[in-house]
C-alpha positions in Angstrom: 119.2 129.6 99.0 119.9 126.3 100.6 122.3 123.7 99.2 121.7 125.2 95.8 118.1 124.9 95.8 116.1 128.2 95.5 113.4 128.5 98.2 110.2 130.0 96.8 107.7 131.7 99.1 104.3 129.9 98.8 101.1 131.5 100.1 98.8 129.4 102.3 96.7 127.2 100.0 93.4 127.8 101.8 92.0 131.2 102.2 90.2 132.1 105.4 86.6 131.8 103.9 87.7 128.4 102.4 89.0 127.3 106.0 85.5 128.1 107.4 83.9 126.0 104.7 86.2 122.9 105.3 85.7 123.3 109.1 81.9 123.4 108.6 81.9 120.3 106.3 84.1 118.4 108.9 81.6 119.5 111.7 78.5 118.4 109.5 80.1 114.9 108.6 80.8 114.4 112.4 77.5 115.1 113.3 76.1 112.8 110.7 78.3 110.1 111.9 76.9 110.6 115.5 73.3 110.4 114.2 74.1 107.2 112.4 75.9 105.8 115.5 73.1 106.5 117.9 70.5 105.0 115.4 72.7 101.9 115.1 72.1 101.6 118.9 68.3 101.9 118.5 68.4 99.3 115.7 70.0 96.6 117.8 68.3 97.5 121.2 64.7 97.1 122.3 62.5 100.3 122.3 64.3 102.9 124.5 62.0 105.2 126.5 62.6 108.8 125.6 64.9 108.0 122.8 64.3 111.1 120.9 65.5 113.2 123.9 68.6 111.0 124.1 69.3 111.5 120.4 69.0 115.3 120.9 71.4 115.4 123.9 73.8 113.1 121.9 73.9 115.3 118.9 74.3 118.5 121.1 77.3 116.8 122.9 78.7 115.7 119.4 78.6 119.2 118.0 80.5 120.5 120.9 83.0 117.6 121.0 83.7 117.8 117.4 84.1 121.6 117.5 86.6 121.3 120.2 88.4 118.4 118.5 88.7 120.0 115.1 89.9 123.2 116.6 92.6 121.6 118.7 94.0 119.8 115.8 93.3 122.7 113.4 92.1 120.3 110.7 90.7 123.2 108.7 94.3 124.2 107.9 95.1 120.8 106.3 95.6 120.9 102.5 92.5 120.0 100.7 94.4 119.3 97.4 96.9 116.8 98.8 96.0 113.9 101.3 98.9 112.7 103.3 99.6 110.3 106.0 100.2 113.1 108.4 96.5 114.4 107.6 95.3 110.8 108.3 97.0 110.8 111.8 95.6 114.3 112.6 92.2 113.5 111.6 92.1 110.2 113.6 93.6 112.1 116.6 90.7 114.7 116.4 88.3 111.9 116.3 89.7 110.2 119.4 89.5 113.5 121.2 85.8 113.8 120.2 85.1 110.1 121.5 87.0 111.0 124.9 84.7 114.1 125.1 81.7 111.9 124.6 82.9 109.3 127.1 83.3 112.0 129.6 79.7 113.1 129.1 78.6 109.4 129.5 80.5 108.9 132.7 78.8 111.9 134.5 75.5 110.3 133.5 74.0 113.0 131.2 73.1 110.3 128.8 70.9 107.4 129.8 71.0 104.1 127.6 69.7 100.8 129.2 73.0 98.9 128.9 76.8 99.6 129.0 77.1 97.5 125.9 75.0 100.2 124.1 77.3 103.0 125.2 80.3 101.2 123.8 78.7 100.5 120.7 77.6 104.1 120.3 81.3 105.2 120.9 82.8 102.7 118.6 80.2 103.3 115.9 80.8 107.1 116.3 84.5 106.9 116.0 84.5 104.5 112.8 81.8 106.4 111.0 83.4 109.7 111.8 86.9 108.7 110.6 85.5 107.1 107.5 83.2 110.0 106.5 85.8 112.7 107.1 88.7 110.9 105.5 86.8 109.7 102.6 85.5 113.2 101.9 89.1 114.6 102.2 90.3 111.8 99.7 87.6 112.6 97.2 88.1 116.2 97.3 91.8 116.0 97.0 91.2 113.7 93.9 88.7 116.1 92.3 91.0 119.0 92.7 94.2 117.3 91.6 93.5 117.2 88.0 95.5 115.2 85.4 98.0 118.0 84.7 98.7 118.2 88.4 99.3 114.4 88.6 101.5 114.3 85.5 103.6 117.1 86.8 104.1 115.4 90.2 104.9 112.0 88.7 107.4 113.3 86.1 109.5 115.2 88.6 113.1 113.9 89.2 113.4 112.0 92.3 116.3 112.9 94.7 117.6 111.7 98.2 118.8 114.2 100.7 122.2 113.4 102.2 122.1 113.4 106.1 119.6 113.7 108.8 120.6 116.9 110.5 118.8 120.2 110.6 120.5 121.4 107.5 119.4 118.4 105.8 115.8 118.6 106.9 115.7 122.3 105.8 117.1 121.3 102.3 114.3 118.7 102.1 111.7 121.3 102.9 113.2 123.8 100.5 113.5 121.2 97.8 109.8 120.2 98.2 108.6 123.8 98.3 110.6 124.7 95.1 108.7 122.1 93.1 111.8 121.0 91.3 112.2 117.4 92.6 110.3 114.9 94.5 112.1 114.1 97.8 112.3 110.3 97.8 113.8 110.1 101.4 117.2 110.7 103.3 120.3 108.7 103.0 122.7 108.1 105.8 126.0 106.4 106.4 125.0 105.6 109.9 123.4 102.2 110.2 121.7 103.2 113.5 119.6 105.7 111.6 118.2 103.1 109.2 114.3 103.2 109.1 114.1 106.4 111.1 111.2 108.6 109.8 111.7 112.4 109.4 108.4 113.7 108.7 106.9 111.6 105.9 110.2 110.4 104.5 112.3 107.3 105.7 115.9 107.4 106.2 117.9 104.8 104.1 121.1 103.4 105.2 123.8 103.0 102.5 127.3 101.8 103.2 128.5 101.1 99.7 127.7 101.1 96.0 125.9 97.8 96.3 123.5 99.2 98.9 122.9 102.3 96.7 122.0 99.9 93.8 119.3 98.2 96.0 118.0 101.6 96.9 117.7 102.5 93.3 115.5 99.4 92.7 113.5 100.3 95.7 112.7 103.9 94.6 112.4 103.0 90.9 115.6 104.9 90.1 116.8 108.3 91.4 118.0 111.3 89.7 120.6 112.4 92.3 121.6 113.0 96.0 121.4 116.6 97.3 124.1 117.7 100.0 123.3 120.5 102.4 126.1 123.1 102.6 129.3 121.9 104.5 128.1 118.2 104.1 130.7 115.6 103.0 130.8 111.9 102.5 132.1 110.0 105.6 133.9 106.6 105.8 132.5 106.3 109.4 130.6 103.0 110.0 131.7 101.7 106.6 132.8 98.5 108.2 130.4 98.5 111.1 127.1 97.8 109.1 126.0 94.5 107.5 124.3 94.4 104.2 120.7 95.3 104.3 118.0 93.9 102.0 116.1 96.9 100.6 112.7 96.2 99.0 110.3 98.5 97.2 108.5 101.4 99.0 106.0 99.1 100.7 107.1 97.6 104.1 107.2 93.7 104.6 104.1 93.8 106.7 102.3 95.9 104.1 103.0 93.2 101.5 101.5 90.5 103.8 98.4 92.6 104.2 98.2 93.3 100.6 98.6 89.7 99.5 96.1 88.5 102.1 93.6 91.0 101.0 94.2 90.0 97.2 93.6 86.3 98.0 90.5 86.8 100.2 88.8 89.3 97.9 89.6 87.6 94.7 88.3 84.4 96.1 85.0 85.9 97.2 84.5 87.8 94.0 85.2 84.8 91.9 82.4 83.0 93.6 80.0 86.1 93.7 80.6 87.0 90.1 80.5 83.5 88.7 77.0 83.8 87.3 77.8 87.1 85.7 81.0 85.6 84.3 79.1 82.7 82.8 76.7 85.1 81.0 79.5 87.0 79.5 81.2 83.9 78.4 78.0 82.7 76.6 77.4 86.1 75.1 81.1 86.2 73.6 80.8 82.6 72.4 77.5 83.0 70.7 78.4 86.4 68.8 80.9 84.8 66.5 81.8 81.2 67.7 85.1 82.1 68.8 86.6 81.3 72.2 85.2 83.2 75.2 88.4 83.6 77.0 91.5 85.2 75.4 94.9 84.7 77.0 98.2 86.4 76.3 101.8 86.2 77.6 102.7 89.1 79.8 105.8 90.0 81.8 105.3 90.2 85.6 107.1 90.2 88.9 110.8 89.3 88.7 110.6 89.6 85.0 108.8 86.3 84.7 106.1 85.7 82.1 102.5 84.5 82.8 99.2 84.1 81.0 96.8 87.0 81.6 93.1 86.1 81.1 90.2 88.3 79.7 87.0 88.0 78.1 87.7 88.3 74.4 86.5 91.5 73.1 88.1 91.5 69.6 87.8 89.4 66.5 89.9 86.2 66.8 92.0 87.3 63.8 92.5 90.8 65.3 96.3 90.7 65.1 96.9 88.3 62.3 97.8 90.8 59.8 98.9 93.8 61.8 100.9 92.0 64.4 101.1 93.4 67.9 98.8 96.5 68.0 97.6 98.7 70.7 93.9 99.0 71.5 92.7 102.4 70.1 89.6 103.1 72.0 85.9 102.7 71.3 86.4 103.2 67.6 88.7 100.2 67.1 87.3 98.4 64.2 88.6 95.0 65.6 86.0 95.2 68.6 83.0 93.0 68.5 79.6 94.2 69.6 79.6 92.2 72.7 83.3 93.2 73.2 82.6 96.8 73.0 80.0 96.4 75.8 82.3 94.3 77.9 85.2 97.0 77.5 82.9 99.9 78.1 81.7 98.5 81.5 85.1 96.8 82.4 83.7 93.4 82.4 86.3 91.9 80.1 88.7 92.1 83.1 86.8 89.8 85.3 88.9 86.7 84.5 91.8 88.5 85.8 90.4 87.6 89.2 91.9 84.3 88.7 95.4 85.9 88.0 95.0 87.7 91.3 94.0 84.6 93.2 96.9 82.6 91.7 99.5 85.4 92.7 100.3 86.4 89.1 98.8 89.8 89.6 97.5 92.0 92.5 94.5 94.2 92.4 96.7 97.4 92.3 100.0 97.5 90.7 101.2 98.5 87.2 99.5 97.2 84.1 101.6 94.2 82.7 102.8 94.5 79.2 104.0 92.3 76.4 107.6 91.8 75.9 107.3 93.5 72.5 106.4 96.7 73.9 108.5 96.4 77.0 111.5 96.3 74.6 110.5 99.4 73.0 109.7 101.2 76.2 113.2 100.3 77.6 114.9 101.7 74.5 113.4 105.1 75.5 113.5 104.7 79.3 115.2 101.7 80.9 113.7 102.3 84.3 110.8 100.0 83.5 112.9 97.2 84.9 112.4 98.6 88.4 108.7 97.7 88.1 109.6 94.0 88.1 109.9 93.9 91.9 106.2 94.1 92.5 103.1 92.2 91.0 101.3 93.9 88.1 97.7 95.0 88.8 94.3 94.6 87.5 94.2 98.5 87.8 96.8 101.0 88.5 97.4 104.6 89.7 98.5 105.4 86.2 95.3 104.0 84.7 93.2 106.5 86.7 95.0 109.6 85.1 96.4 108.1 81.8 93.6 105.8 80.5 94.3 103.4 77.6 97.8 103.6 76.3 97.3 103.8 72.7 100.6 105.4 71.8 104.2 105.1 72.9 104.1 108.5 74.3 101.3 107.5 76.7 103.3 104.3 77.6 106.2 106.5 78.6 103.9 108.9 80.6 102.4 105.8 82.2 105.7 104.7 83.3 106.4 107.8 85.2 103.2 107.5 87.1 104.0 103.8 87.7 107.5 104.6 89.1 105.8 107.3 91.4 103.5 104.7 92.6 106.5 102.4 93.2 108.1 104.9 95.2 105.1 105.8 97.4 102.8 102.8 97.5 101.4 101.6 100.8 98.1 99.8 102.0 96.4 103.3 102.3 97.6 104.3 98.8 96.4 101.0 97.4 92.9 101.3 99.1 92.6 104.9 97.7 93.3 103.7 94.2 91.0 100.8 94.5 88.2 103.2 95.8 88.8 105.7 93.0 88.7 102.9 90.5 85.4 101.5 91.8 84.0 105.1 91.9 85.2 105.6 88.3 83.3 102.3 87.2 80.1 103.4 89.0 80.2 106.9 87.3 80.8 105.4 83.8 84.3 106.8 83.5 86.3 105.6 80.6 89.8 104.3 81.3 
């Protein structure tokens, strides 16, 4: 027992035969990446004498280089159920070792290409494609293995901070994670020099007083407590040395800049590309019953400010005249029009929200914005909803992938757990994962 947390013994997640399969898949994907890279060279170059023999030598070298790199980094031991930043770093490192091996072979003259530019293109293409294929496969597998129950259990865990940064605190964090009782949201320290330090995948937060702790609560979407290792005690040291710090949500300031830049560029491009499709949708909605093509509604977004969200109208114009605010109840909802049902089924009704993203009311990834009517009812049950106000709502969300349409209050509360988990953990990489999975879901016809 450590700090009151029972440590459970967890067996290795991947059995030996499964490790062999994981290693084989990584090796095969690496070999495929090398083949694509050398074919890319052939595509941009003039005909190369003896190219088939060059390809054979390149692939043989790639097999050896990949085998060595993946064995050195022991990538077969990485969890296949949960993909982490540490895995991304390890897989990228293995790919760099592979490219270093290939570069050494090039330097000794075993591969003969007409120009040094082609060598650089082959190495760069090989690296990008290897990382892309291996990382994407890991993300896909982890998503398929982590079913809805796993995600709900993870998101509904209480979030705690670990006091201190010493060995006992690190041990307590490990045992807390292993026990499955709580989600470790980071470490908290009274030493200002430790602010921003990373311990594993967790950041150290500096708190000098109650006001700092309140800001940290906002950052993490609320926490359920602080765990202290044995013998730890609060110290006044540094109380007067620090200066107030501005603590934002889980994404860094640079991450927010990258995210907003991505939102503006992609939404602008998609507004142009999809403008013919949007015109067709608008005409179809208008012609069915003569009502307006665009439906707008007031929603609450960042900093608690209201904005107008835009969609292609999918329901009758009088859908809520008698019932008042009423949640969408799925494909069988009698208020849906025929065109509206088609637009909903293929997620085309959301296209006008590209304008919301471009304006800055929304982001591609966030939490789904809600009406004040429902927010009031959610906050009666769980006031932590207010923590979501510090980020922009999104066209899609982590919660949408696993919770689908929220047609009941219970689903709204479950969605809030998932949204708060996203708030604590989101990053540019996390957002790209959610965006990719949403796109994959749309392509496969998934209903959410």
